[in-house]
N, C-alpha and C positions, 0 to 999 in steps of 0.2 A: 741627015742632022746629027744621029750621034756620033759618025765618022767624024764629021767635022767640027765637032762642041766637045764630046765626052772624051773619046778616045787621045785627043793631042795631050788632053788636060791629064788623063793618069799617065801617059807616057812621061811627061814632065816632069811629073811628082817622082817617077822614079827614076829617071836620068839623073836629078838635081843631085837624090840622095848620095852620090859617092861622094860629093863634094861637102858635105856637112860633117859634122862630128858623128863619133858613132852612136849615140845614144839619140833614138827621135821619138815621138809621139807619135801616134799611129789613129786616125781616126778616119771616118767613112762619112761619107756623103751621098745621100740616095736620092736622086733629081728624076724630075719629070720633063725631057725636053723634048717627047716625041708622043705624048698621050694626051689626054681629053683635059689636061691642066697645064699644056705648055704653053698657054696664052700668057702664065703668071711665070711659069717654071723656067723658061728659057732664060730670063731676067736673073732670076734665081741661082742658078746657075752659074751662071759668071760672076753674080759677086761674091759667093762663095769662096771660089778660087780668089778675086781679087782681096777680099778679107783675111785669107790665108797667107797670100803673098805680104801682107802689110804686116802681119804678126811677126813671120819670118824675117820681115826684113827689120823687126824693132825689138828684136829681144829673144822672140818664140815663147816658149814656155819655162821661162827662167833658163833662157839659152839651152833649151834642147827643142830643136827644128821641129816643127808640124810638116808629118808625110799624111797628106789627104788620099782618100782613095775613093773616086767620085763618079756613079756610075747612073744612067740613065735606066729609071726602069717602067717605064710608057706608061705608069697611072695603072699596073695592073699588079692585082695582090699577088698573086703566086710568082711572079718574077722579083716584088719584094722580099717575099720569102726567102727565095733563094739567094737572092744578094747580101741579104742580113745572113744566112748562114756563111755567104764567103769572106764578110767583113768577121764575123767570129772566130771560122776556123782555117780558113789560109793568109788572111790580110792581119789577125791580130789586134785589133783595132781596140783601142780602151774606153771608146764611146762612139755613138753614130748621131749623125745630125739627121732626122728625118724628113719625109714630106707629108704622106697625104692621111686623111682620118683613115680610110679604110685599111690602109695597112699596117697603120701603126696600130689603132686597135686590135688588128687579127694578130699581130707581130707581141702584144702586150703582156700576154704570158706566159713567152718565151724569153722576152728579153728580162722579166722580173725573173724567173728562175736562173737566167744566168748571171745576174746582177748586173745589165748591162747598161749605163745611161744613154739613156734617148732624148736628144732635145729635135722635137718636132714640130714642122711646118704648119702641121695639123692644130689649132688653138681647142680642139672640141674639150669642152667641160666635163666629157666622160672620162678626160685623161689626168683631170687634175685632183683628184682623191687618192689620196696616198694609200689610206687602209685598202683600197683594190689595184692601186696602179703606181705602187713606190718609185719604180726605175723611169716612170715617164715626166718630162718635163714640157710646157712649152714658154715660149719667150716672148709670147704678145697675150695681151688680155683676151680671155678664153669666146668664142663666139657667144658662148648664151649671154654672158656678160655685156659684151658689145650690142646683139640684137636687142635687149632690154634697154639698155643705155639710148639707143639708135632711135626706138620706136617712141621712148619718153623725150627725147632731145624735140623731136617734129612735134610731139602733141604740146610741150611747154611752148616751142617757139613759133610753130608756125599755125598749127590748130588753135591757140591759142592768139595769136597774135596778128598771122595775118588777113588783110583785108577779102583774102579769097574766100576762107571761110567761116564769115559776119553772118551771113543769111543761114546755115549749117547751124550754128551753134545757137543763133538767136531762136531757131525751130524747136530749139529743146532737142533735136535726135543727137545719137551718139555716133562717132567717127564710124568706119565701114572699113573694117582693113580685110587683105587675103595676101597668099603669100606664095611667090613663084619660083619654084626651086625643081632640081631634081629628083623625083621620091625614090629611086633606086639608090642613090650617092649617101653613104656615111656624111659625109663633109658635108655636102647640102642640107642635108636633113637633122644636122647635130643639133642645133639650136629652136628646132621647131618648138618641142614640150615648153620651154623658156620663154620664147618670143607670145606664144599666146597664151602663157601663165601672164605676162606681163601686160598684153592688151585686155585681158581680163580684168586683171588690177586697175589699169585706167580706164575700163568701163566701155570698152568698144565693141562694136558686133563684126563677128568673124564671119566671112564667106569661105566658098570652096577654093581648095589650093588648088593652084595650076601646077602642073609637071611640065617640066621642060629641060630637055635634054642637056647636059654639058659642053655639047657640041653644035647645039640648036643654030643654022641659021635660016628660020623661020619661026616665029612663036605668033602668027596671026591667030589661031585656034586657039591658043590658051588665053590670048587677051582678051578675045570675044567671049569666052567663057567667063573671065573675072568680070566683063563689062556688064554682064547681065545681074550682077550685084550692086552693080554702081560704086566700087569702093571710094574712098577718101586718100586711101593711102596700098600701097602694093610695096611687101618685101621680098627682096629677090637674094635667094643664096649662094647661086652658081659665080663661077668666074666671068672674065671680063669680056669676054666675046661674046658670051650668049647672055649674059645681062644686058649688054649694048644693044643685042637685037632684038630683045623684049623691050626695051627703053621707046626704040626707034619705032618697031611695030605699034605699041601703045599710043605714042606720039602721033602718027599716022593715023590709026584708027578713034583715036577721040576718046582714049579711055578717061582723062581727065584725074586722074589720081596722082597726088605725088609718090615720091621713089625714095624706100630706102636699103642700102646695099648692106650683106657683109664684107667683110675687108678684105676678102681676094676677088671679088667683081670692084673693086671703088678704086681707082687710080687716073693717072693721067694720060694713057691708052684709052681710059671710057669717054674722057673727055675731048680726044680727039674724034673717037669712035663716032660719039652722039650729035656732035655738035649744038644745035638748039634744042635738039630733043632733048639733053642732059642740062638743060640748065635746072636749078633747083632740086638735083638730084643728093641725097645728102648720103655718107658713107662712115662708117667705119676706119679707121687705120692706128697698124700695129707701132708706127713712127711718124719721123717728119719726111715729105715726100721729097723727092730728087731734085736737088736742087736749092732746097729752102734753106733760107739764112738762121741756121744753127749749129752747133759746134761741132767739131769733124766733120761736118757736112765737106768740107773742104779734100779732105785724106780719100772720101768715097771717091769725089770727081778726080781726085787726080792717080787712083788705081785704077778707076774704069779705063784713062787713056793710057798709063803704062801697062798693064796687065792685056787688054783687049783693045789697040788700038783703030780695030777695024770695024767696033763695032759703033754707027754711030751716036751720038749725045742726045740727039732728038729721040730714040728710042730705049733709053734708060730711064727706070721709070722706080717708084718707091721698092718693089722687089728688090733690086740692089742694095737700098738702104736696109731693108729688113733682114738680109743676109749679113750684113756687117753686126747688126743687133746679135742676132742668134751665133755670129763666131764670137762676138766678143765675150757673150755671156759665157759660151762653152770653154773658153780659154782663163776666163776669171776662176771656174769653177777647179779647171785642173791646174792651174799654179797655185791655189789653196791645198789643192791634195797633193801635191808633186812636194810643196815646201814642209808635209808632214808625213813624207814616204810614204805615201798612201794613192800614188797615183794609179788606183784599178776601182773597179765600180762600185764598191763599198764607200771607198775615200772621196770619189766625187757627188755621191747621193750626198754624203755628210757636208762637204762644200758647199753647194748648190743649196743646201737648207740653212745657211750662215747667211742668204743672201739678206741683207734691211736697209731696204730704200736704195736699192743696186744701179748704175746705170752705167752704161757705157765708157769706157776710159774713164772710170772715178770722176765723172764730168756731169753734176747734175744740168740736165735738158740736153746732154749729148744725142745727135740722132733724134732725138724728138720722143724718145722712148720714156711715157711717164716711167717713175720708180720700182724696182722690183723688191720684191719680199716672198722667198718661200718659207715657208714652215713644216717642221715634220707631220702636221695634221693638214695642213692648206697649201696644195701645188698651184692655184691660181697666181700666177706672178703682179697680179694689181685687178684693183676694185676700179682702175679711174680709165675712162674710155673717152677716145678723145674722136670726135663727131666732126665731119667737116661737110661743107657745103659746096655746091659748083655756084658760082656768080660770075657773070658776065664772061665765061670760059674758063676762070681762074678757081683752082681748091682752097677755100679758104675756112678757116676754122669757126666752128656755130657754135658749139658748145663742148667743154671739158666737165663729165660726169665722174663723180666719185660714188659708185652703186652700192658700197659698203656705205657710206657717210648718211647716204639717200635713204638705205631701208638697210637701218643696223638691225632690226627685230626681224628680217627675212634673211640676211646675205650669209649666214652659217647654213642654214635651211638648204639653200642655193647651189650648194658644194657636189658636185658630180652632175650636174643637171646637164 
């Protein structure tokens, strides 16, 4: 897979450089196309390449072309550290598009010393406090905010309104809640403290966590472990493949609980994999899903066909759209820094911190990304979480929640969770 997808992309970027103007902007992209999160990482890697191609076709960074260095690190932290050093010392990039939580958090002290802007696919809330991680940025609403929002949306829209839970409510008992995730994964465990805090805030009874591997093909023992608690709701923190395994096993074994999912486990592929078992499943999303009717989706689809025509449209997913949001955010920060003659780490950092209600392509609603604001004291990109539900085999919006507005007295105290 590395040879088939990543190496040709790298060679392409090197060969095209000779036809460009002498000045280029070098950025690095760390991707997982062979590791434990490759179920969502492959589409992201393709989307990064396509989004960069679009930028270069439409003016680049103030007429400077992007030279992209894209590597697969197999979701291994040591490999990520080695690749980062290559970006910094050999490729001489001005910023990095990162991937996982474990590697991003492990690299954070180094990138801060190096003053290397690092825009990651990890939305860990731990990376959002600029007092601790000033050069880290995330482009999607952080995991902790999304987890709080998802459990709140379920409580308000399902528990309080659905006939399914009428008898439970009338009996006066509290909703029973369990979490299913890979204990050893920094990504999967990142929002656990936050979601359990929110569960207590809403008055839930919390049961025993269930440890499910990121690569699990069978989760029956974990489902049976949860079933003993008789949960009403199960939260999933893994990526799509193992989440779909758990949901199908829960359906088969009659768990009886509803499901809410972190954004990397909720996508169109989950719908395809779970079929009837996925009906009613709720999840957070960083942006619009592939093919939705939002501004600039036509460009996303156009460039999937232009750059990667051999990849079937049926398997393209929200990860492609996320890649475009990520690249556009990086590009806009670099444009600001470049215009000031500060296309370097501190200049890009300062540029990010000028974002106020930013949207891709300077178009509200573009790619379905809620507006982004960064400040010098808070690198959470947004307090808005978009919570979706699967109904009739289709992903539809359940609720848009502004957690800052809803919990104004608590919002700042949640920074860094």
